[in-house]
GULUM-779326 format. One record per residue (C-alpha): residue number from 1; x, y, z. Coordinates in Angstrom, 2 decimals. Layout:
N
+-----+---------+---------+---------+
!   n !    east !   north !      up !
+-----+---------+---------+---------+
! NUM !       X !       Y !       Z !
...
+-----+---------+---------+---------+
END
This chain:
438
+-----+---------+---------+---------+
!   n !    east !   north !      up !
+-----+---------+---------+---------+
!   1 !  141.95 !  -88.04 !    1.83 !
!   2 !  138.73 !  -89.84 !    1.04 !
!   3 !  135.50 !  -87.97 !    1.61 !
!   4 !  132.61 !  -89.55 !    3.53 !
!   5 !  129.54 !  -90.65 !    1.63 !
!   6 !  126.17 !  -91.10 !    3.28 !
!   7 !  122.82 !  -92.65 !    2.51 !
!   8 !  120.01 !  -90.65 !    4.16 !
!   9 !  116.65 !  -92.06 !    5.20 !
!  10 !  114.16 !  -89.40 !    6.22 !
!  11 !  110.67 !  -88.13 !    5.59 !
!  12 !  109.93 !  -84.50 !    4.80 !
!  13 !  107.02 !  -82.69 !    3.27 !
!  14 !  107.73 !  -82.03 !   -0.42 !
!  15 !  108.06 !  -78.41 !   -1.42 !
!  16 !  107.16 !  -77.42 !   -5.00 !
!  17 !  110.05 !  -75.90 !   -6.87 !
!  18 !  109.90 !  -73.81 !  -10.03 !
!  19 !  112.69 !  -73.91 !  -12.56 !
!  20 !  113.75 !  -72.11 !  -15.68 !
!  21 !  111.44 !  -73.07 !  -18.53 !
!  22 !  113.03 !  -74.91 !  -21.42 !
!  23 !  111.51 !  -74.14 !  -24.83 !
!  24 !  111.48 !  -76.96 !  -27.38 !
!  25 !  110.77 !  -75.37 !  -30.74 !
!  26 !  109.23 !  -77.12 !  -33.70 !
!  27 !  110.66 !  -76.90 !  -37.19 !
!  28 !  108.13 !  -74.24 !  -38.25 !
!  29 !  106.72 !  -71.26 !  -36.32 !
!  30 !  103.79 !  -72.08 !  -34.09 !
!  31 !  100.40 !  -70.73 !  -35.08 !
!  32 !   96.85 !  -71.24 !  -33.87 !
!  33 !   95.29 !  -73.90 !  -36.12 !
!  34 !   92.94 !  -76.87 !  -36.00 !
!  35 !   94.45 !  -80.02 !  -34.55 !
!  36 !   95.13 !  -82.50 !  -37.35 !
!  37 !   95.86 !  -86.22 !  -37.27 !
!  38 !   99.54 !  -87.09 !  -37.68 !
!  39 !  101.68 !  -90.19 !  -37.49 !
!  40 !  103.72 !  -90.40 !  -34.26 !
!  41 !  106.53 !  -92.83 !  -33.52 !
!  42 !  108.12 !  -92.12 !  -30.11 !
!  43 !  109.85 !  -94.95 !  -28.24 !
!  44 !  110.08 !  -95.59 !  -24.49 !
!  45 !  112.57 !  -93.04 !  -23.13 !
!  46 !  113.09 !  -90.09 !  -20.79 !
!  47 !  110.07 !  -87.79 !  -20.89 !
!  48 !  112.17 !  -84.69 !  -21.59 !
!  49 !  113.60 !  -86.32 !  -24.72 !
!  50 !  110.19 !  -87.61 !  -25.75 !
!  51 !  108.66 !  -84.13 !  -25.49 !
!  52 !  111.35 !  -82.79 !  -27.77 !
!  53 !  110.55 !  -85.51 !  -30.30 !
!  54 !  106.85 !  -84.76 !  -29.92 !
!  55 !  107.48 !  -81.09 !  -30.76 !
!  56 !  109.33 !  -82.11 !  -33.93 !
!  57 !  106.74 !  -84.60 !  -35.13 !
!  58 !  103.73 !  -82.38 !  -34.32 !
!  59 !  105.18 !  -79.06 !  -35.49 !
!  60 !  104.06 !  -77.55 !  -32.17 !
!  61 !  105.87 !  -75.36 !  -29.68 !
!  62 !  106.07 !  -76.80 !  -26.17 !
!  63 !  107.38 !  -75.40 !  -22.89 !
!  64 !  108.18 !  -77.38 !  -19.75 !
!  65 !  110.13 !  -77.18 !  -16.50 !
!  66 !  113.33 !  -79.20 !  -16.69 !
!  67 !  113.29 !  -79.83 !  -12.93 !
!  68 !  109.79 !  -81.30 !  -13.13 !
!  69 !  110.27 !  -83.39 !  -16.28 !
!  70 !  113.87 !  -84.69 !  -16.11 !
!  71 !  113.19 !  -87.48 !  -13.58 !
!  72 !  110.19 !  -88.92 !  -15.44 !
!  73 !  109.88 !  -91.46 !  -18.27 !
!  74 !  107.21 !  -92.32 !  -20.83 !
!  75 !  106.11 !  -95.56 !  -22.47 !
!  76 !  106.03 !  -93.81 !  -25.85 !
!  77 !  103.41 !  -93.88 !  -28.59 !
!  78 !  103.09 !  -95.19 !  -32.14 !
!  79 !  100.26 !  -94.65 !  -34.59 !
!  80 !   97.88 !  -91.99 !  -35.91 !
!  81 !   96.89 !  -89.35 !  -33.33 !
!  82 !   95.82 !  -85.77 !  -33.09 !
!  83 !   98.66 !  -83.88 !  -31.39 !
!  84 !   96.88 !  -83.31 !  -28.06 !
!  85 !   95.73 !  -86.92 !  -27.91 !
!  86 !   99.34 !  -87.99 !  -28.52 !
!  87 !  100.54 !  -85.68 !  -25.75 !
!  88 !   98.02 !  -87.14 !  -23.30 !
!  89 !   99.38 !  -90.60 !  -24.06 !
!  90 !  102.96 !  -89.43 !  -23.47 !
!  91 !  102.00 !  -87.84 !  -20.12 !
!  92 !   99.92 !  -90.82 !  -18.99 !
!  93 !  100.84 !  -91.82 !  -15.43 !
!  94 !  103.46 !  -89.06 !  -15.08 !
!  95 !  101.47 !  -86.80 !  -12.74 !
!  96 !  101.75 !  -83.97 !  -15.28 !
!  97 !   99.10 !  -81.96 !  -17.10 !
!  98 !   99.21 !  -79.41 !  -19.91 !
!  99 !   97.58 !  -76.18 !  -21.03 !
! 100 !   97.34 !  -74.58 !  -24.47 !
! 101 !   98.03 !  -70.84 !  -24.48 !
! 102 !   96.46 !  -68.20 !  -26.70 !
! 103 !   99.27 !  -68.44 !  -29.26 !
! 104 !   98.89 !  -72.25 !  -29.49 !
! 105 !  101.92 !  -72.98 !  -27.29 !
! 106 !  101.67 !  -76.10 !  -25.11 !
! 107 !  102.70 !  -75.61 !  -21.47 !
! 108 !  103.47 !  -78.83 !  -19.50 !
! 109 !  103.22 !  -78.55 !  -15.71 !
! 110 !  102.53 !  -80.47 !  -12.54 !
! 111 !   98.89 !  -81.46 !  -12.18 !
! 112 !   97.08 !  -79.46 !   -9.50 !
! 113 !   96.99 !  -81.17 !   -6.13 !
! 114 !   93.18 !  -81.19 !   -6.02 !
! 115 !   92.97 !  -82.75 !   -9.50 !
! 116 !   94.01 !  -86.38 !   -9.17 !
! 117 !   92.44 !  -87.62 !  -12.38 !
! 118 !   94.70 !  -89.11 !  -15.04 !
! 119 !   95.60 !  -86.73 !  -17.85 !
! 120 !   94.25 !  -89.32 !  -20.28 !
! 121 !   90.89 !  -89.59 !  -18.50 !
! 122 !   87.46 !  -88.62 !  -19.74 !
! 123 !   87.88 !  -84.90 !  -19.12 !
! 124 !   90.04 !  -83.23 !  -21.78 !
! 125 !   92.84 !  -80.84 !  -20.90 !
! 126 !   91.53 !  -77.32 !  -20.69 !
! 127 !   92.65 !  -74.51 !  -22.96 !
! 128 !   93.66 !  -71.16 !  -21.52 !
! 129 !   92.98 !  -68.15 !  -23.70 !
! 130 !   92.69 !  -64.40 !  -23.42 !
! 131 !   96.07 !  -63.96 !  -21.69 !
! 132 !   94.99 !  -66.00 !  -18.65 !
! 133 !   97.87 !  -68.46 !  -18.84 !
! 134 !   98.68 !  -70.25 !  -15.59 !
! 135 !  101.78 !  -68.77 !  -14.00 !
! 136 !  104.65 !  -70.81 !  -12.57 !
! 137 !  106.04 !  -68.86 !   -9.63 !
! 138 !  108.81 !  -69.37 !   -7.10 !
! 139 !  107.77 !  -69.95 !   -3.50 !
! 140 !  108.28 !  -66.78 !   -1.49 !
! 141 !  111.18 !  -66.94 !    0.96 !
! 142 !  110.75 !  -64.56 !    3.89 !
! 143 !  113.97 !  -63.31 !    5.53 !
! 144 !  114.81 !  -61.02 !    8.46 !
! 145 !  118.30 !  -60.06 !    7.30 !
! 146 !  117.50 !  -56.33 !    7.57 !
! 147 !  115.83 !  -56.62 !   10.99 !
! 148 !  112.35 !  -56.88 !    9.45 !
! 149 !  110.39 !  -59.54 !    7.65 !
! 150 !  110.53 !  -59.20 !    3.86 !
! 151 !  110.72 !  -61.30 !    0.73 !
! 152 !  114.25 !  -62.41 !   -0.19 !
! 153 !  113.51 !  -61.37 !   -3.78 !
! 154 !  112.66 !  -57.81 !   -2.71 !
! 155 !  115.44 !  -57.34 !   -0.13 !
! 156 !  117.89 !  -54.69 !   -1.36 !
! 157 !  120.87 !  -56.78 !   -0.35 !
! 158 !  123.02 !  -59.62 !   -1.67 !
! 159 !  121.68 !  -62.59 !    0.29 !
! 160 !  121.63 !  -66.39 !    0.04 !
! 161 !  119.09 !  -68.47 !    1.96 !
! 162 !  119.56 !  -72.14 !    2.87 !
! 163 !  116.28 !  -73.94 !    3.51 !
! 164 !  115.94 !  -76.57 !    6.30 !
! 165 !  115.70 !  -79.50 !    3.87 !
! 166 !  119.22 !  -78.74 !    2.62 !
! 167 !  120.57 !  -78.73 !    6.19 !
! 168 !  119.47 !  -82.24 !    7.19 !
! 169 !  122.95 !  -83.69 !    6.60 !
! 170 !  124.93 !  -80.70 !    7.93 !
! 171 !  126.73 !  -81.32 !   11.21 !
! 172 !  129.73 !  -78.98 !   10.93 !
! 173 !  130.04 !  -75.35 !    9.73 !
! 174 !  132.53 !  -76.22 !    6.96 !
! 175 !  129.81 !  -78.24 !    5.22 !
! 176 !  127.97 !  -74.98 !    4.46 !
! 177 !  130.66 !  -74.27 !    1.84 !
! 178 !  128.86 !  -76.68 !   -0.51 !
! 179 !  125.48 !  -74.99 !    0.02 !
! 180 !  126.19 !  -71.25 !   -0.22 !
! 181 !  127.91 !  -69.59 !   -3.20 !
! 182 !  130.89 !  -67.32 !   -2.47 !
! 183 !  131.27 !  -68.73 !    1.07 !
! 184 !  134.33 !  -70.67 !    2.21 !
! 185 !  134.52 !  -72.22 !    5.68 !
! 186 !  137.55 !  -74.33 !    6.52 !
! 187 !  138.36 !  -76.32 !    9.65 !
! 188 !  141.49 !  -75.40 !   11.62 !
! 189 !  141.32 !  -77.30 !   14.88 !
! 190 !  138.29 !  -76.03 !   16.82 !
! 191 !  138.17 !  -72.57 !   15.20 !
! 192 !  136.81 !  -72.50 !   11.63 !
! 193 !  137.92 !  -69.81 !    9.20 !
! 194 !  134.99 !  -68.06 !    7.51 !
! 195 !  135.33 !  -66.15 !    4.24 !
! 196 !  132.57 !  -64.44 !    2.24 !
! 197 !  133.57 !  -63.28 !   -1.23 !
! 198 !  137.19 !  -63.83 !   -0.24 !
! 199 !  137.05 !  -61.55 !    2.82 !
! 200 !  137.76 !  -63.09 !    6.21 !
! 201 !  140.31 !  -63.42 !    9.01 !
! 202 !  143.31 !  -65.68 !    8.44 !
! 203 !  143.97 !  -66.90 !   11.97 !
! 204 !  143.59 !  -70.24 !   13.70 !
! 205 !  143.45 !  -68.56 !   17.11 !
! 206 !  139.99 !  -69.11 !   18.63 !
! 207 !  140.25 !  -65.73 !   20.42 !
! 208 !  140.59 !  -63.76 !   17.19 !
! 209 !  137.76 !  -61.47 !   16.11 !
! 210 !  136.24 !  -62.69 !   12.88 !
! 211 !  135.55 !  -60.56 !    9.78 !
! 212 !  132.21 !  -62.31 !    9.23 !
! 213 !  129.57 !  -61.81 !   11.92 !
! 214 !  127.71 !  -64.99 !   12.92 !
! 215 !  124.38 !  -64.66 !   14.74 !
! 216 !  122.43 !  -67.52 !   16.29 !
! 217 !  118.74 !  -66.80 !   16.94 !
! 218 !  119.48 !  -63.07 !   16.85 !
! 219 !  122.49 !  -63.36 !   19.21 !
! 220 !  125.98 !  -62.38 !   18.07 !
! 221 !  128.53 !  -65.17 !   18.57 !
! 222 !  131.80 !  -63.46 !   19.39 !
! 223 !  134.12 !  -66.31 !   18.38 !
! 224 !  134.05 !  -68.61 !   15.33 !
! 225 !  134.75 !  -71.59 !   17.61 !
! 226 !  131.21 !  -71.22 !   19.03 !
! 227 !  129.31 !  -71.95 !   15.82 !
! 228 !  129.45 !  -75.76 !   16.02 !
! 229 !  126.47 !  -78.00 !   16.78 !
! 230 !  123.70 !  -75.56 !   15.79 !
! 231 !  122.43 !  -77.02 !   12.51 !
! 232 !  119.51 !  -79.24 !   13.54 !
! 233 !  115.79 !  -78.37 !   13.53 !
! 234 !  116.48 !  -75.25 !   11.48 !
! 235 !  114.11 !  -72.63 !   10.09 !
! 236 !  116.75 !  -71.33 !    7.66 !
! 237 !  120.24 !  -69.88 !    7.39 !
! 238 !  120.77 !  -66.43 !    5.84 !
! 239 !  124.13 !  -65.34 !    4.46 !
! 240 !  124.55 !  -61.62 !    3.74 !
! 241 !  127.42 !  -60.84 !    1.39 !
! 242 !  129.52 !  -57.71 !    1.60 !
! 243 !  130.11 !  -55.25 !    4.48 !
! 244 !  127.19 !  -55.19 !    6.95 !
! 245 !  128.42 !  -52.71 !    9.53 !
! 246 !  125.25 !  -50.59 !    9.53 !
! 247 !  123.00 !  -53.35 !   10.89 !
! 248 !  125.52 !  -55.81 !   12.35 !
! 249 !  128.28 !  -53.57 !   13.73 !
! 250 !  131.99 !  -54.19 !   13.45 !
! 251 !  133.44 !  -57.63 !   12.66 !
! 252 !  131.15 !  -57.85 !    9.62 !
! 253 !  133.53 !  -56.59 !    6.93 !
! 254 !  133.06 !  -59.71 !    4.84 !
! 255 !  129.37 !  -60.21 !    5.61 !
! 256 !  127.05 !  -61.78 !    8.15 !
! 257 !  125.47 !  -65.18 !    8.75 !
! 258 !  122.16 !  -65.64 !   10.57 !
! 259 !  121.45 !  -69.12 !   11.95 !
! 260 !  117.74 !  -69.33 !   12.79 !
! 261 !  116.31 !  -72.40 !   14.58 !
! 262 !  112.70 !  -73.50 !   14.09 !
! 263 !  110.44 !  -71.86 !   16.66 !
! 264 !  107.47 !  -73.28 !   18.61 !
! 265 !  104.15 !  -73.25 !   16.73 !
! 266 !  100.99 !  -72.40 !   18.64 !
! 267 !   98.02 !  -74.74 !   18.33 !
! 268 !   99.94 !  -77.53 !   16.64 !
! 269 !  101.23 !  -80.98 !   17.59 !
! 270 !  103.97 !  -82.32 !   15.32 !
! 271 !  107.07 !  -84.48 !   15.30 !
! 272 !  109.92 !  -84.83 !   12.82 !
! 273 !  112.82 !  -87.29 !   12.83 !
! 274 !  115.65 !  -88.08 !   10.44 !
! 275 !  118.31 !  -90.78 !   10.45 !
! 276 !  121.26 !  -91.16 !    8.10 !
! 277 !  124.21 !  -93.53 !    7.93 !
! 278 !  127.31 !  -93.76 !    5.77 !
! 279 !  130.87 !  -94.95 !    5.50 !
! 280 !  133.47 !  -94.29 !    8.20 !
! 281 !  130.79 !  -95.52 !   10.65 !
! 282 !  128.88 !  -92.26 !   10.15 !
! 283 !  125.52 !  -91.93 !   11.92 !
! 284 !  123.41 !  -88.78 !   12.13 !
! 285 !  120.10 !  -88.67 !   14.03 !
! 286 !  117.85 !  -85.67 !   14.56 !
! 287 !  114.41 !  -85.27 !   16.12 !
! 288 !  112.03 !  -82.41 !   16.91 !
! 289 !  108.75 !  -82.34 !   18.85 !
! 290 !  106.24 !  -79.47 !   18.92 !
! 291 !  103.51 !  -79.50 !   21.57 !
! 292 !  100.63 !  -77.06 !   22.03 !
! 293 !  100.27 !  -76.92 !   25.82 !
! 294 !   97.31 !  -74.53 !   25.59 !
! 295 !   95.83 !  -71.97 !   23.22 !
! 296 !   98.61 !  -69.49 !   23.93 !
! 297 !  101.51 !  -71.72 !   25.00 !
! 298 !  103.70 !  -74.02 !   22.87 !
! 299 !  106.76 !  -76.13 !   23.66 !
! 300 !  109.37 !  -77.27 !   21.14 !
! 301 !  112.08 !  -79.83 !   21.92 !
! 302 !  114.85 !  -80.78 !   19.50 !
! 303 !  117.91 !  -83.01 !   19.73 !
! 304 !  120.81 !  -84.13 !   17.57 !
! 305 !  123.46 !  -86.86 !   17.79 !
! 306 !  126.08 !  -87.71 !   15.21 !
! 307 !  129.43 !  -89.44 !   14.99 !
! 308 !  131.94 !  -90.79 !   12.49 !
! 309 !  135.27 !  -92.56 !   12.78 !
! 310 !  138.55 !  -91.00 !   11.69 !
! 311 !  139.22 !  -90.27 !    8.03 !
! 312 !  143.00 !  -90.69 !    8.52 !
! 313 !  144.84 !  -93.96 !    9.07 !
! 314 !  145.68 !  -93.05 !   12.69 !
! 315 !  142.01 !  -92.48 !   13.59 !
! 316 !  142.17 !  -88.68 !   13.58 !
! 317 !  139.54 !  -86.49 !   11.93 !
! 318 !  136.85 !  -88.24 !   13.96 !
! 319 !  133.91 !  -86.42 !   15.54 !
! 320 !  131.13 !  -87.15 !   17.99 !
! 321 !  128.52 !  -84.55 !   18.83 !
! 322 !  125.36 !  -84.51 !   20.93 !
! 323 !  123.07 !  -81.59 !   21.57 !
! 324 !  119.59 !  -80.46 !   22.51 !
! 325 !  117.38 !  -77.39 !   22.43 !
! 326 !  114.22 !  -76.49 !   24.38 !
! 327 !  111.93 !  -73.52 !   23.66 !
! 328 !  108.71 !  -72.24 !   25.19 !
! 329 !  106.52 !  -69.65 !   23.45 !
! 330 !  103.83 !  -67.78 !   25.40 !
! 331 !  101.41 !  -65.56 !   23.51 !
! 332 !  100.16 !  -62.92 !   25.94 !
! 333 !   97.25 !  -60.56 !   25.46 !
! 334 !   97.42 !  -57.15 !   23.76 !
! 335 !  100.12 !  -58.06 !   21.24 !
! 336 !  102.76 !  -59.28 !   23.71 !
! 337 !  104.65 !  -62.57 !   23.37 !
! 338 !  107.63 !  -64.14 !   25.13 !
! 339 !  109.82 !  -66.96 !   23.86 !
! 340 !  112.46 !  -68.54 !   26.13 !
! 341 !  115.12 !  -70.86 !   24.71 !
! 342 !  118.02 !  -72.87 !   26.05 !
! 343 !  120.48 !  -75.11 !   24.20 !
! 344 !  123.48 !  -77.34 !   24.85 !
! 345 !  126.02 !  -79.09 !   22.62 !
! 346 !  129.04 !  -81.28 !   23.33 !
! 347 !  131.70 !  -81.87 !   20.68 !
! 348 !  134.07 !  -84.80 !   21.08 !
! 349 !  136.40 !  -86.89 !   18.94 !
! 350 !  139.84 !  -85.93 !   17.68 !
! 351 !  138.91 !  -83.06 !   15.36 !
! 352 !  141.02 !  -82.13 !   12.38 !
! 353 !  144.57 !  -83.35 !   11.90 !
! 354 !  147.00 !  -83.59 !    8.99 !
! 355 !  149.53 !  -85.64 !    7.09 !
! 356 !  153.30 !  -85.31 !    6.73 !
! 357 !  154.45 !  -84.47 !    3.22 !
! 358 !  158.17 !  -84.84 !    3.91 !
! 359 !  161.21 !  -83.31 !    5.62 !
! 360 !  164.20 !  -81.09 !    4.83 !
! 361 !  167.58 !  -82.87 !    5.07 !
! 362 !  170.74 !  -81.26 !    6.54 !
! 363 !  171.86 !  -80.50 !    2.97 !
! 364 !  168.69 !  -78.51 !    2.34 !
! 365 !  167.03 !  -81.00 !    0.01 !
! 366 !  163.41 !  -82.13 !    0.43 !
! 367 !  162.67 !  -85.78 !    1.09 !
! 368 !  159.05 !  -86.78 !    0.45 !
! 369 !  157.31 !  -89.05 !    2.93 !
! 370 !  157.11 !  -92.61 !    1.50 !
! 371 !  153.34 !  -93.01 !    1.89 !
! 372 !  150.03 !  -91.49 !    0.80 !
! 373 !  148.14 !  -88.54 !    2.19 !
! 374 !  145.69 !  -90.74 !    4.06 !
! 375 !  148.45 !  -91.58 !    6.57 !
! 376 !  148.00 !  -89.45 !    9.69 !
! 377 !  150.61 !  -87.71 !   11.81 !
! 378 !  150.28 !  -90.34 !   14.56 !
! 379 !  150.54 !  -93.38 !   12.31 !
! 380 !  153.54 !  -95.70 !   13.08 !
! 381 !  154.81 !  -95.05 !    9.54 !
! 382 !  154.97 !  -91.31 !   10.28 !
! 383 !  156.74 !  -91.97 !   13.59 !
! 384 !  159.31 !  -94.12 !   11.79 !
! 385 !  159.94 !  -91.44 !    9.16 !
! 386 !  160.33 !  -88.68 !   11.78 !
! 387 !  162.81 !  -90.86 !   13.68 !
! 388 !  164.92 !  -91.56 !   10.59 !
! 389 !  167.92 !  -89.64 !    9.31 !
! 390 !  165.71 !  -87.97 !    6.71 !
! 391 !  164.21 !  -85.86 !    9.50 !
! 392 !  167.58 !  -84.79 !   10.95 !
! 393 !  167.67 !  -81.16 !   12.17 !
! 394 !  171.05 !  -79.40 !   12.01 !
! 395 !  170.34 !  -76.86 !   14.74 !
! 396 !  169.46 !  -79.39 !   17.44 !
! 397 !  171.69 !  -82.16 !   16.16 !
! 398 !  168.87 !  -84.68 !   16.42 !
! 399 !  165.89 !  -86.03 !   14.54 !
! 400 !  162.30 !  -84.86 !   15.14 !
! 401 !  161.03 !  -88.07 !   16.67 !
! 402 !  157.40 !  -89.27 !   16.88 !
! 403 !  154.45 !  -87.03 !   17.74 !
! 404 !  153.71 !  -87.64 !   21.38 !
! 405 !  150.35 !  -85.90 !   21.86 !
! 406 !  147.22 !  -86.94 !   19.97 !
! 407 !  144.53 !  -84.32 !   19.29 !
! 408 !  141.39 !  -84.54 !   21.38 !
! 409 !  138.14 !  -82.55 !   21.52 !
! 410 !  136.09 !  -82.08 !   24.67 !
! 411 !  134.17 !  -78.87 !   24.05 !
! 412 !  130.88 !  -77.73 !   25.56 !
! 413 !  128.67 !  -74.97 !   24.17 !
! 414 !  125.54 !  -73.81 !   25.94 !
! 415 !  123.40 !  -70.77 !   26.45 !
! 416 !  119.98 !  -69.30 !   27.15 !
! 417 !  118.12 !  -66.49 !   25.47 !
! 418 !  114.70 !  -64.91 !   25.29 !
! 419 !  112.75 !  -62.94 !   22.70 !
! 420 !  110.18 !  -60.47 !   23.99 !
! 421 !  107.89 !  -58.86 !   21.41 !
! 422 !  105.42 !  -56.03 !   21.98 !
! 423 !  103.12 !  -54.36 !   19.48 !
! 424 !  103.22 !  -50.65 !   20.40 !
! 425 !  100.90 !  -49.51 !   17.66 !
! 426 !  103.52 !  -47.31 !   16.00 !
! 427 !  105.80 !  -50.32 !   15.58 !
! 428 !  107.01 !  -53.56 !   17.13 !
! 429 !  109.46 !  -53.61 !   20.02 !
! 430 !  111.75 !  -56.66 !   20.19 !
! 431 !  114.07 !  -57.30 !   23.15 !
! 432 !  116.54 !  -60.22 !   23.04 !
! 433 !  118.41 !  -60.81 !   26.31 !
! 434 !  120.92 !  -63.66 !   26.10 !
! 435 !  123.78 !  -65.48 !   27.82 !
! 436 !  126.19 !  -67.89 !   26.19 !
! 437 !  129.28 !  -69.83 !   27.24 !
! 438 !  131.73 !  -71.98 !   25.31 !
+-----+---------+---------+---------+
END
């Protein structure tokens, strides 16, 4: 079956990312020495390759972030230069700067946001000595997986965090499989099967208790069939791996998943919108609006609509979903706050289907279906095969015949919840009343 491809058009605020530093070593050990004039001959090419060539020709050690450098190119240089002058020419127009450490190592990094001058301008690159080298650090990711706010790097638990930028194209829970290591979510009708590190519940019955606890905005969702249509205007998704019975109760043998929507922001007016389109007539639109109604009151509205045609030849595997969410945050005096939220989602289309591989003849032999796997169960070619002698069943004395009933989705998910916080001095009290229906 072909997989859908999409081209996304959206605008988000860039988030700086740090990566593992790649060391490009020169042919001799680096040492602190006066910069001398050398002959450089570096052609127009990818900047990462050019920096490696620079290290070889200058006999200098250079460090850089592969994530930052790999997408950039340089016009190259040719002629007699001091090594730092040559490096400035290579970095010209790239938005990168460099620093020289105490042991004469060159560190290439993104130029500081407040410094918009060209690296080849009148002010020379500064040298950092005395162990005061500029640090490249990961952005801190704050999680609430253990019922308190803490850094994901310091949490004493195996946890994966999916940031909102990675969720812009996610419309169904099974798409999270590509974003979270050791997590497998497969579609079986309207009830997805969730596995974390290979532990889950093998049952397509929507009334079966799952082995992975799923929580939306702090509310436990009792059935896997209720986790559709939640992945727009997100704050983050946390996936806890391994048994979590202490904090999340039973039904968390494999782990737990926390789906956290973006919350209203006091004192801020903002709006975000994304639109993507792809093959199989795929369209995905999302929008969010945050309004500060007063100093202590904020309203956040979010909506989502997506659809795509069927992936199979008979039109099955199609989906159409629409949903919305409304939240009000009131900041009361003396450390009290109340947030009220309500959401709704409708899932339509045909949902998942399948293809016929073949049939067993009366003699016990297997006869393969004479078509590809993109042919659905309700395609005329499948009906013809099931009505032929190849699909004869000894017990009934007849052939199977065509599939009469096409799959169809008409599911509604909605609920309301509140989060009441109170600072009691000795700690914070949080009460989350909720009601959900699916």
